N, C-alpha and C positions, 0 to 999 in steps of 0.2 A: 530447572535445577539439573545439573549434570550428575551422572552416576559417580559414585565414590572413586571408581577406578580411573575415570577420565579427569575428575576434578583435581587429583593429585599427581597427574602425569607431568613429569619435568619438562617435556617438550612443550606442553601447553602453557607453561609458566614463563617462557621466553618472551621478552618485550615485543618482538616483531612477529609473534605468532598471530594468525588471523583471529583466534579466539580473544586474545588480549586487545587487539585493535577494535573488534566489534563491541567489546564492553565499554569502550570510550565514546560510543555514539550518543549524542545528546538527545533529549526527550523529543524535540521537534522532529527529528528524523524518524523516530519510532512511531509517533502519531501519524506522520505522513505515510509511512509504510502501511499502517493499518487502514488509513483512509483509502489508499489505492487498492489494497486487497479487498476491502469491503465493497468499494465501487465496482471492481471487476466482477465480483460475485453477483451483485445486483444487476449489473449490465448484462452478464451472461444469461442469468435466469429470465430476466425480462425480455431479452432478445430471443430466447427460445420460445417464449410464449407468443411474441409477435410473429415469429417465423412460422409457427404451427397454425396460428390464426384462430378465429372465433369459433370455427366448427369443432376444434379440439378442446379449447379451454373456456369458451363462452365470451360474450361481448364485454361483460364487466371485467373479467381478467385481462382482456386485451386493452381496454381503456385504462385500467390501472397500470398496466405494463408500459404503455406509452408515457405516462407521467414519470414513473420510476426510471425508465430508460433515459429520458431527457435529464432528469435531476442528477442521476448518477454520472452521466456524461459531463455535465457542467461541474460537478464536484471534482471529478478526476481532472478536468481541464484546469480548474483553479489550482489543484495540487501540482500540476505540471508547471504553471506559472510561478507558484511559490517555490518550487524546487529550483527553477532557474534563478530566481531572485536570491535565494539563500546560497546557491553555489557560486554566485558572482560577487555581488556587492553587499548583500544583506546578512551574510553568515558571520559567525565569530571568526575573526582573523582571516578575511577573505584572500589577501594577497601574500600571506606568509606561509604558504604550504610547500 
């Protein structure tokens, strides 16, 4: 929610304002954004555990990190393929932009 001062700013009410354009994003793009953000966080944390090794975090944490690292990479890779599909032929009105 925007603060009251920003919500009623006349500049933000113009149709070509970035704020107005971002409100028009459909739900698939928002889900994909959070999928990439979540995947990046898991990828980063598991990568740090793998980088530091078993002496710092223990064998169990490293074994779990291998699995999480691989799964998050595959999820983000799938998100990239979905993004390419939706931006070319699968999105709403793909060639009328």
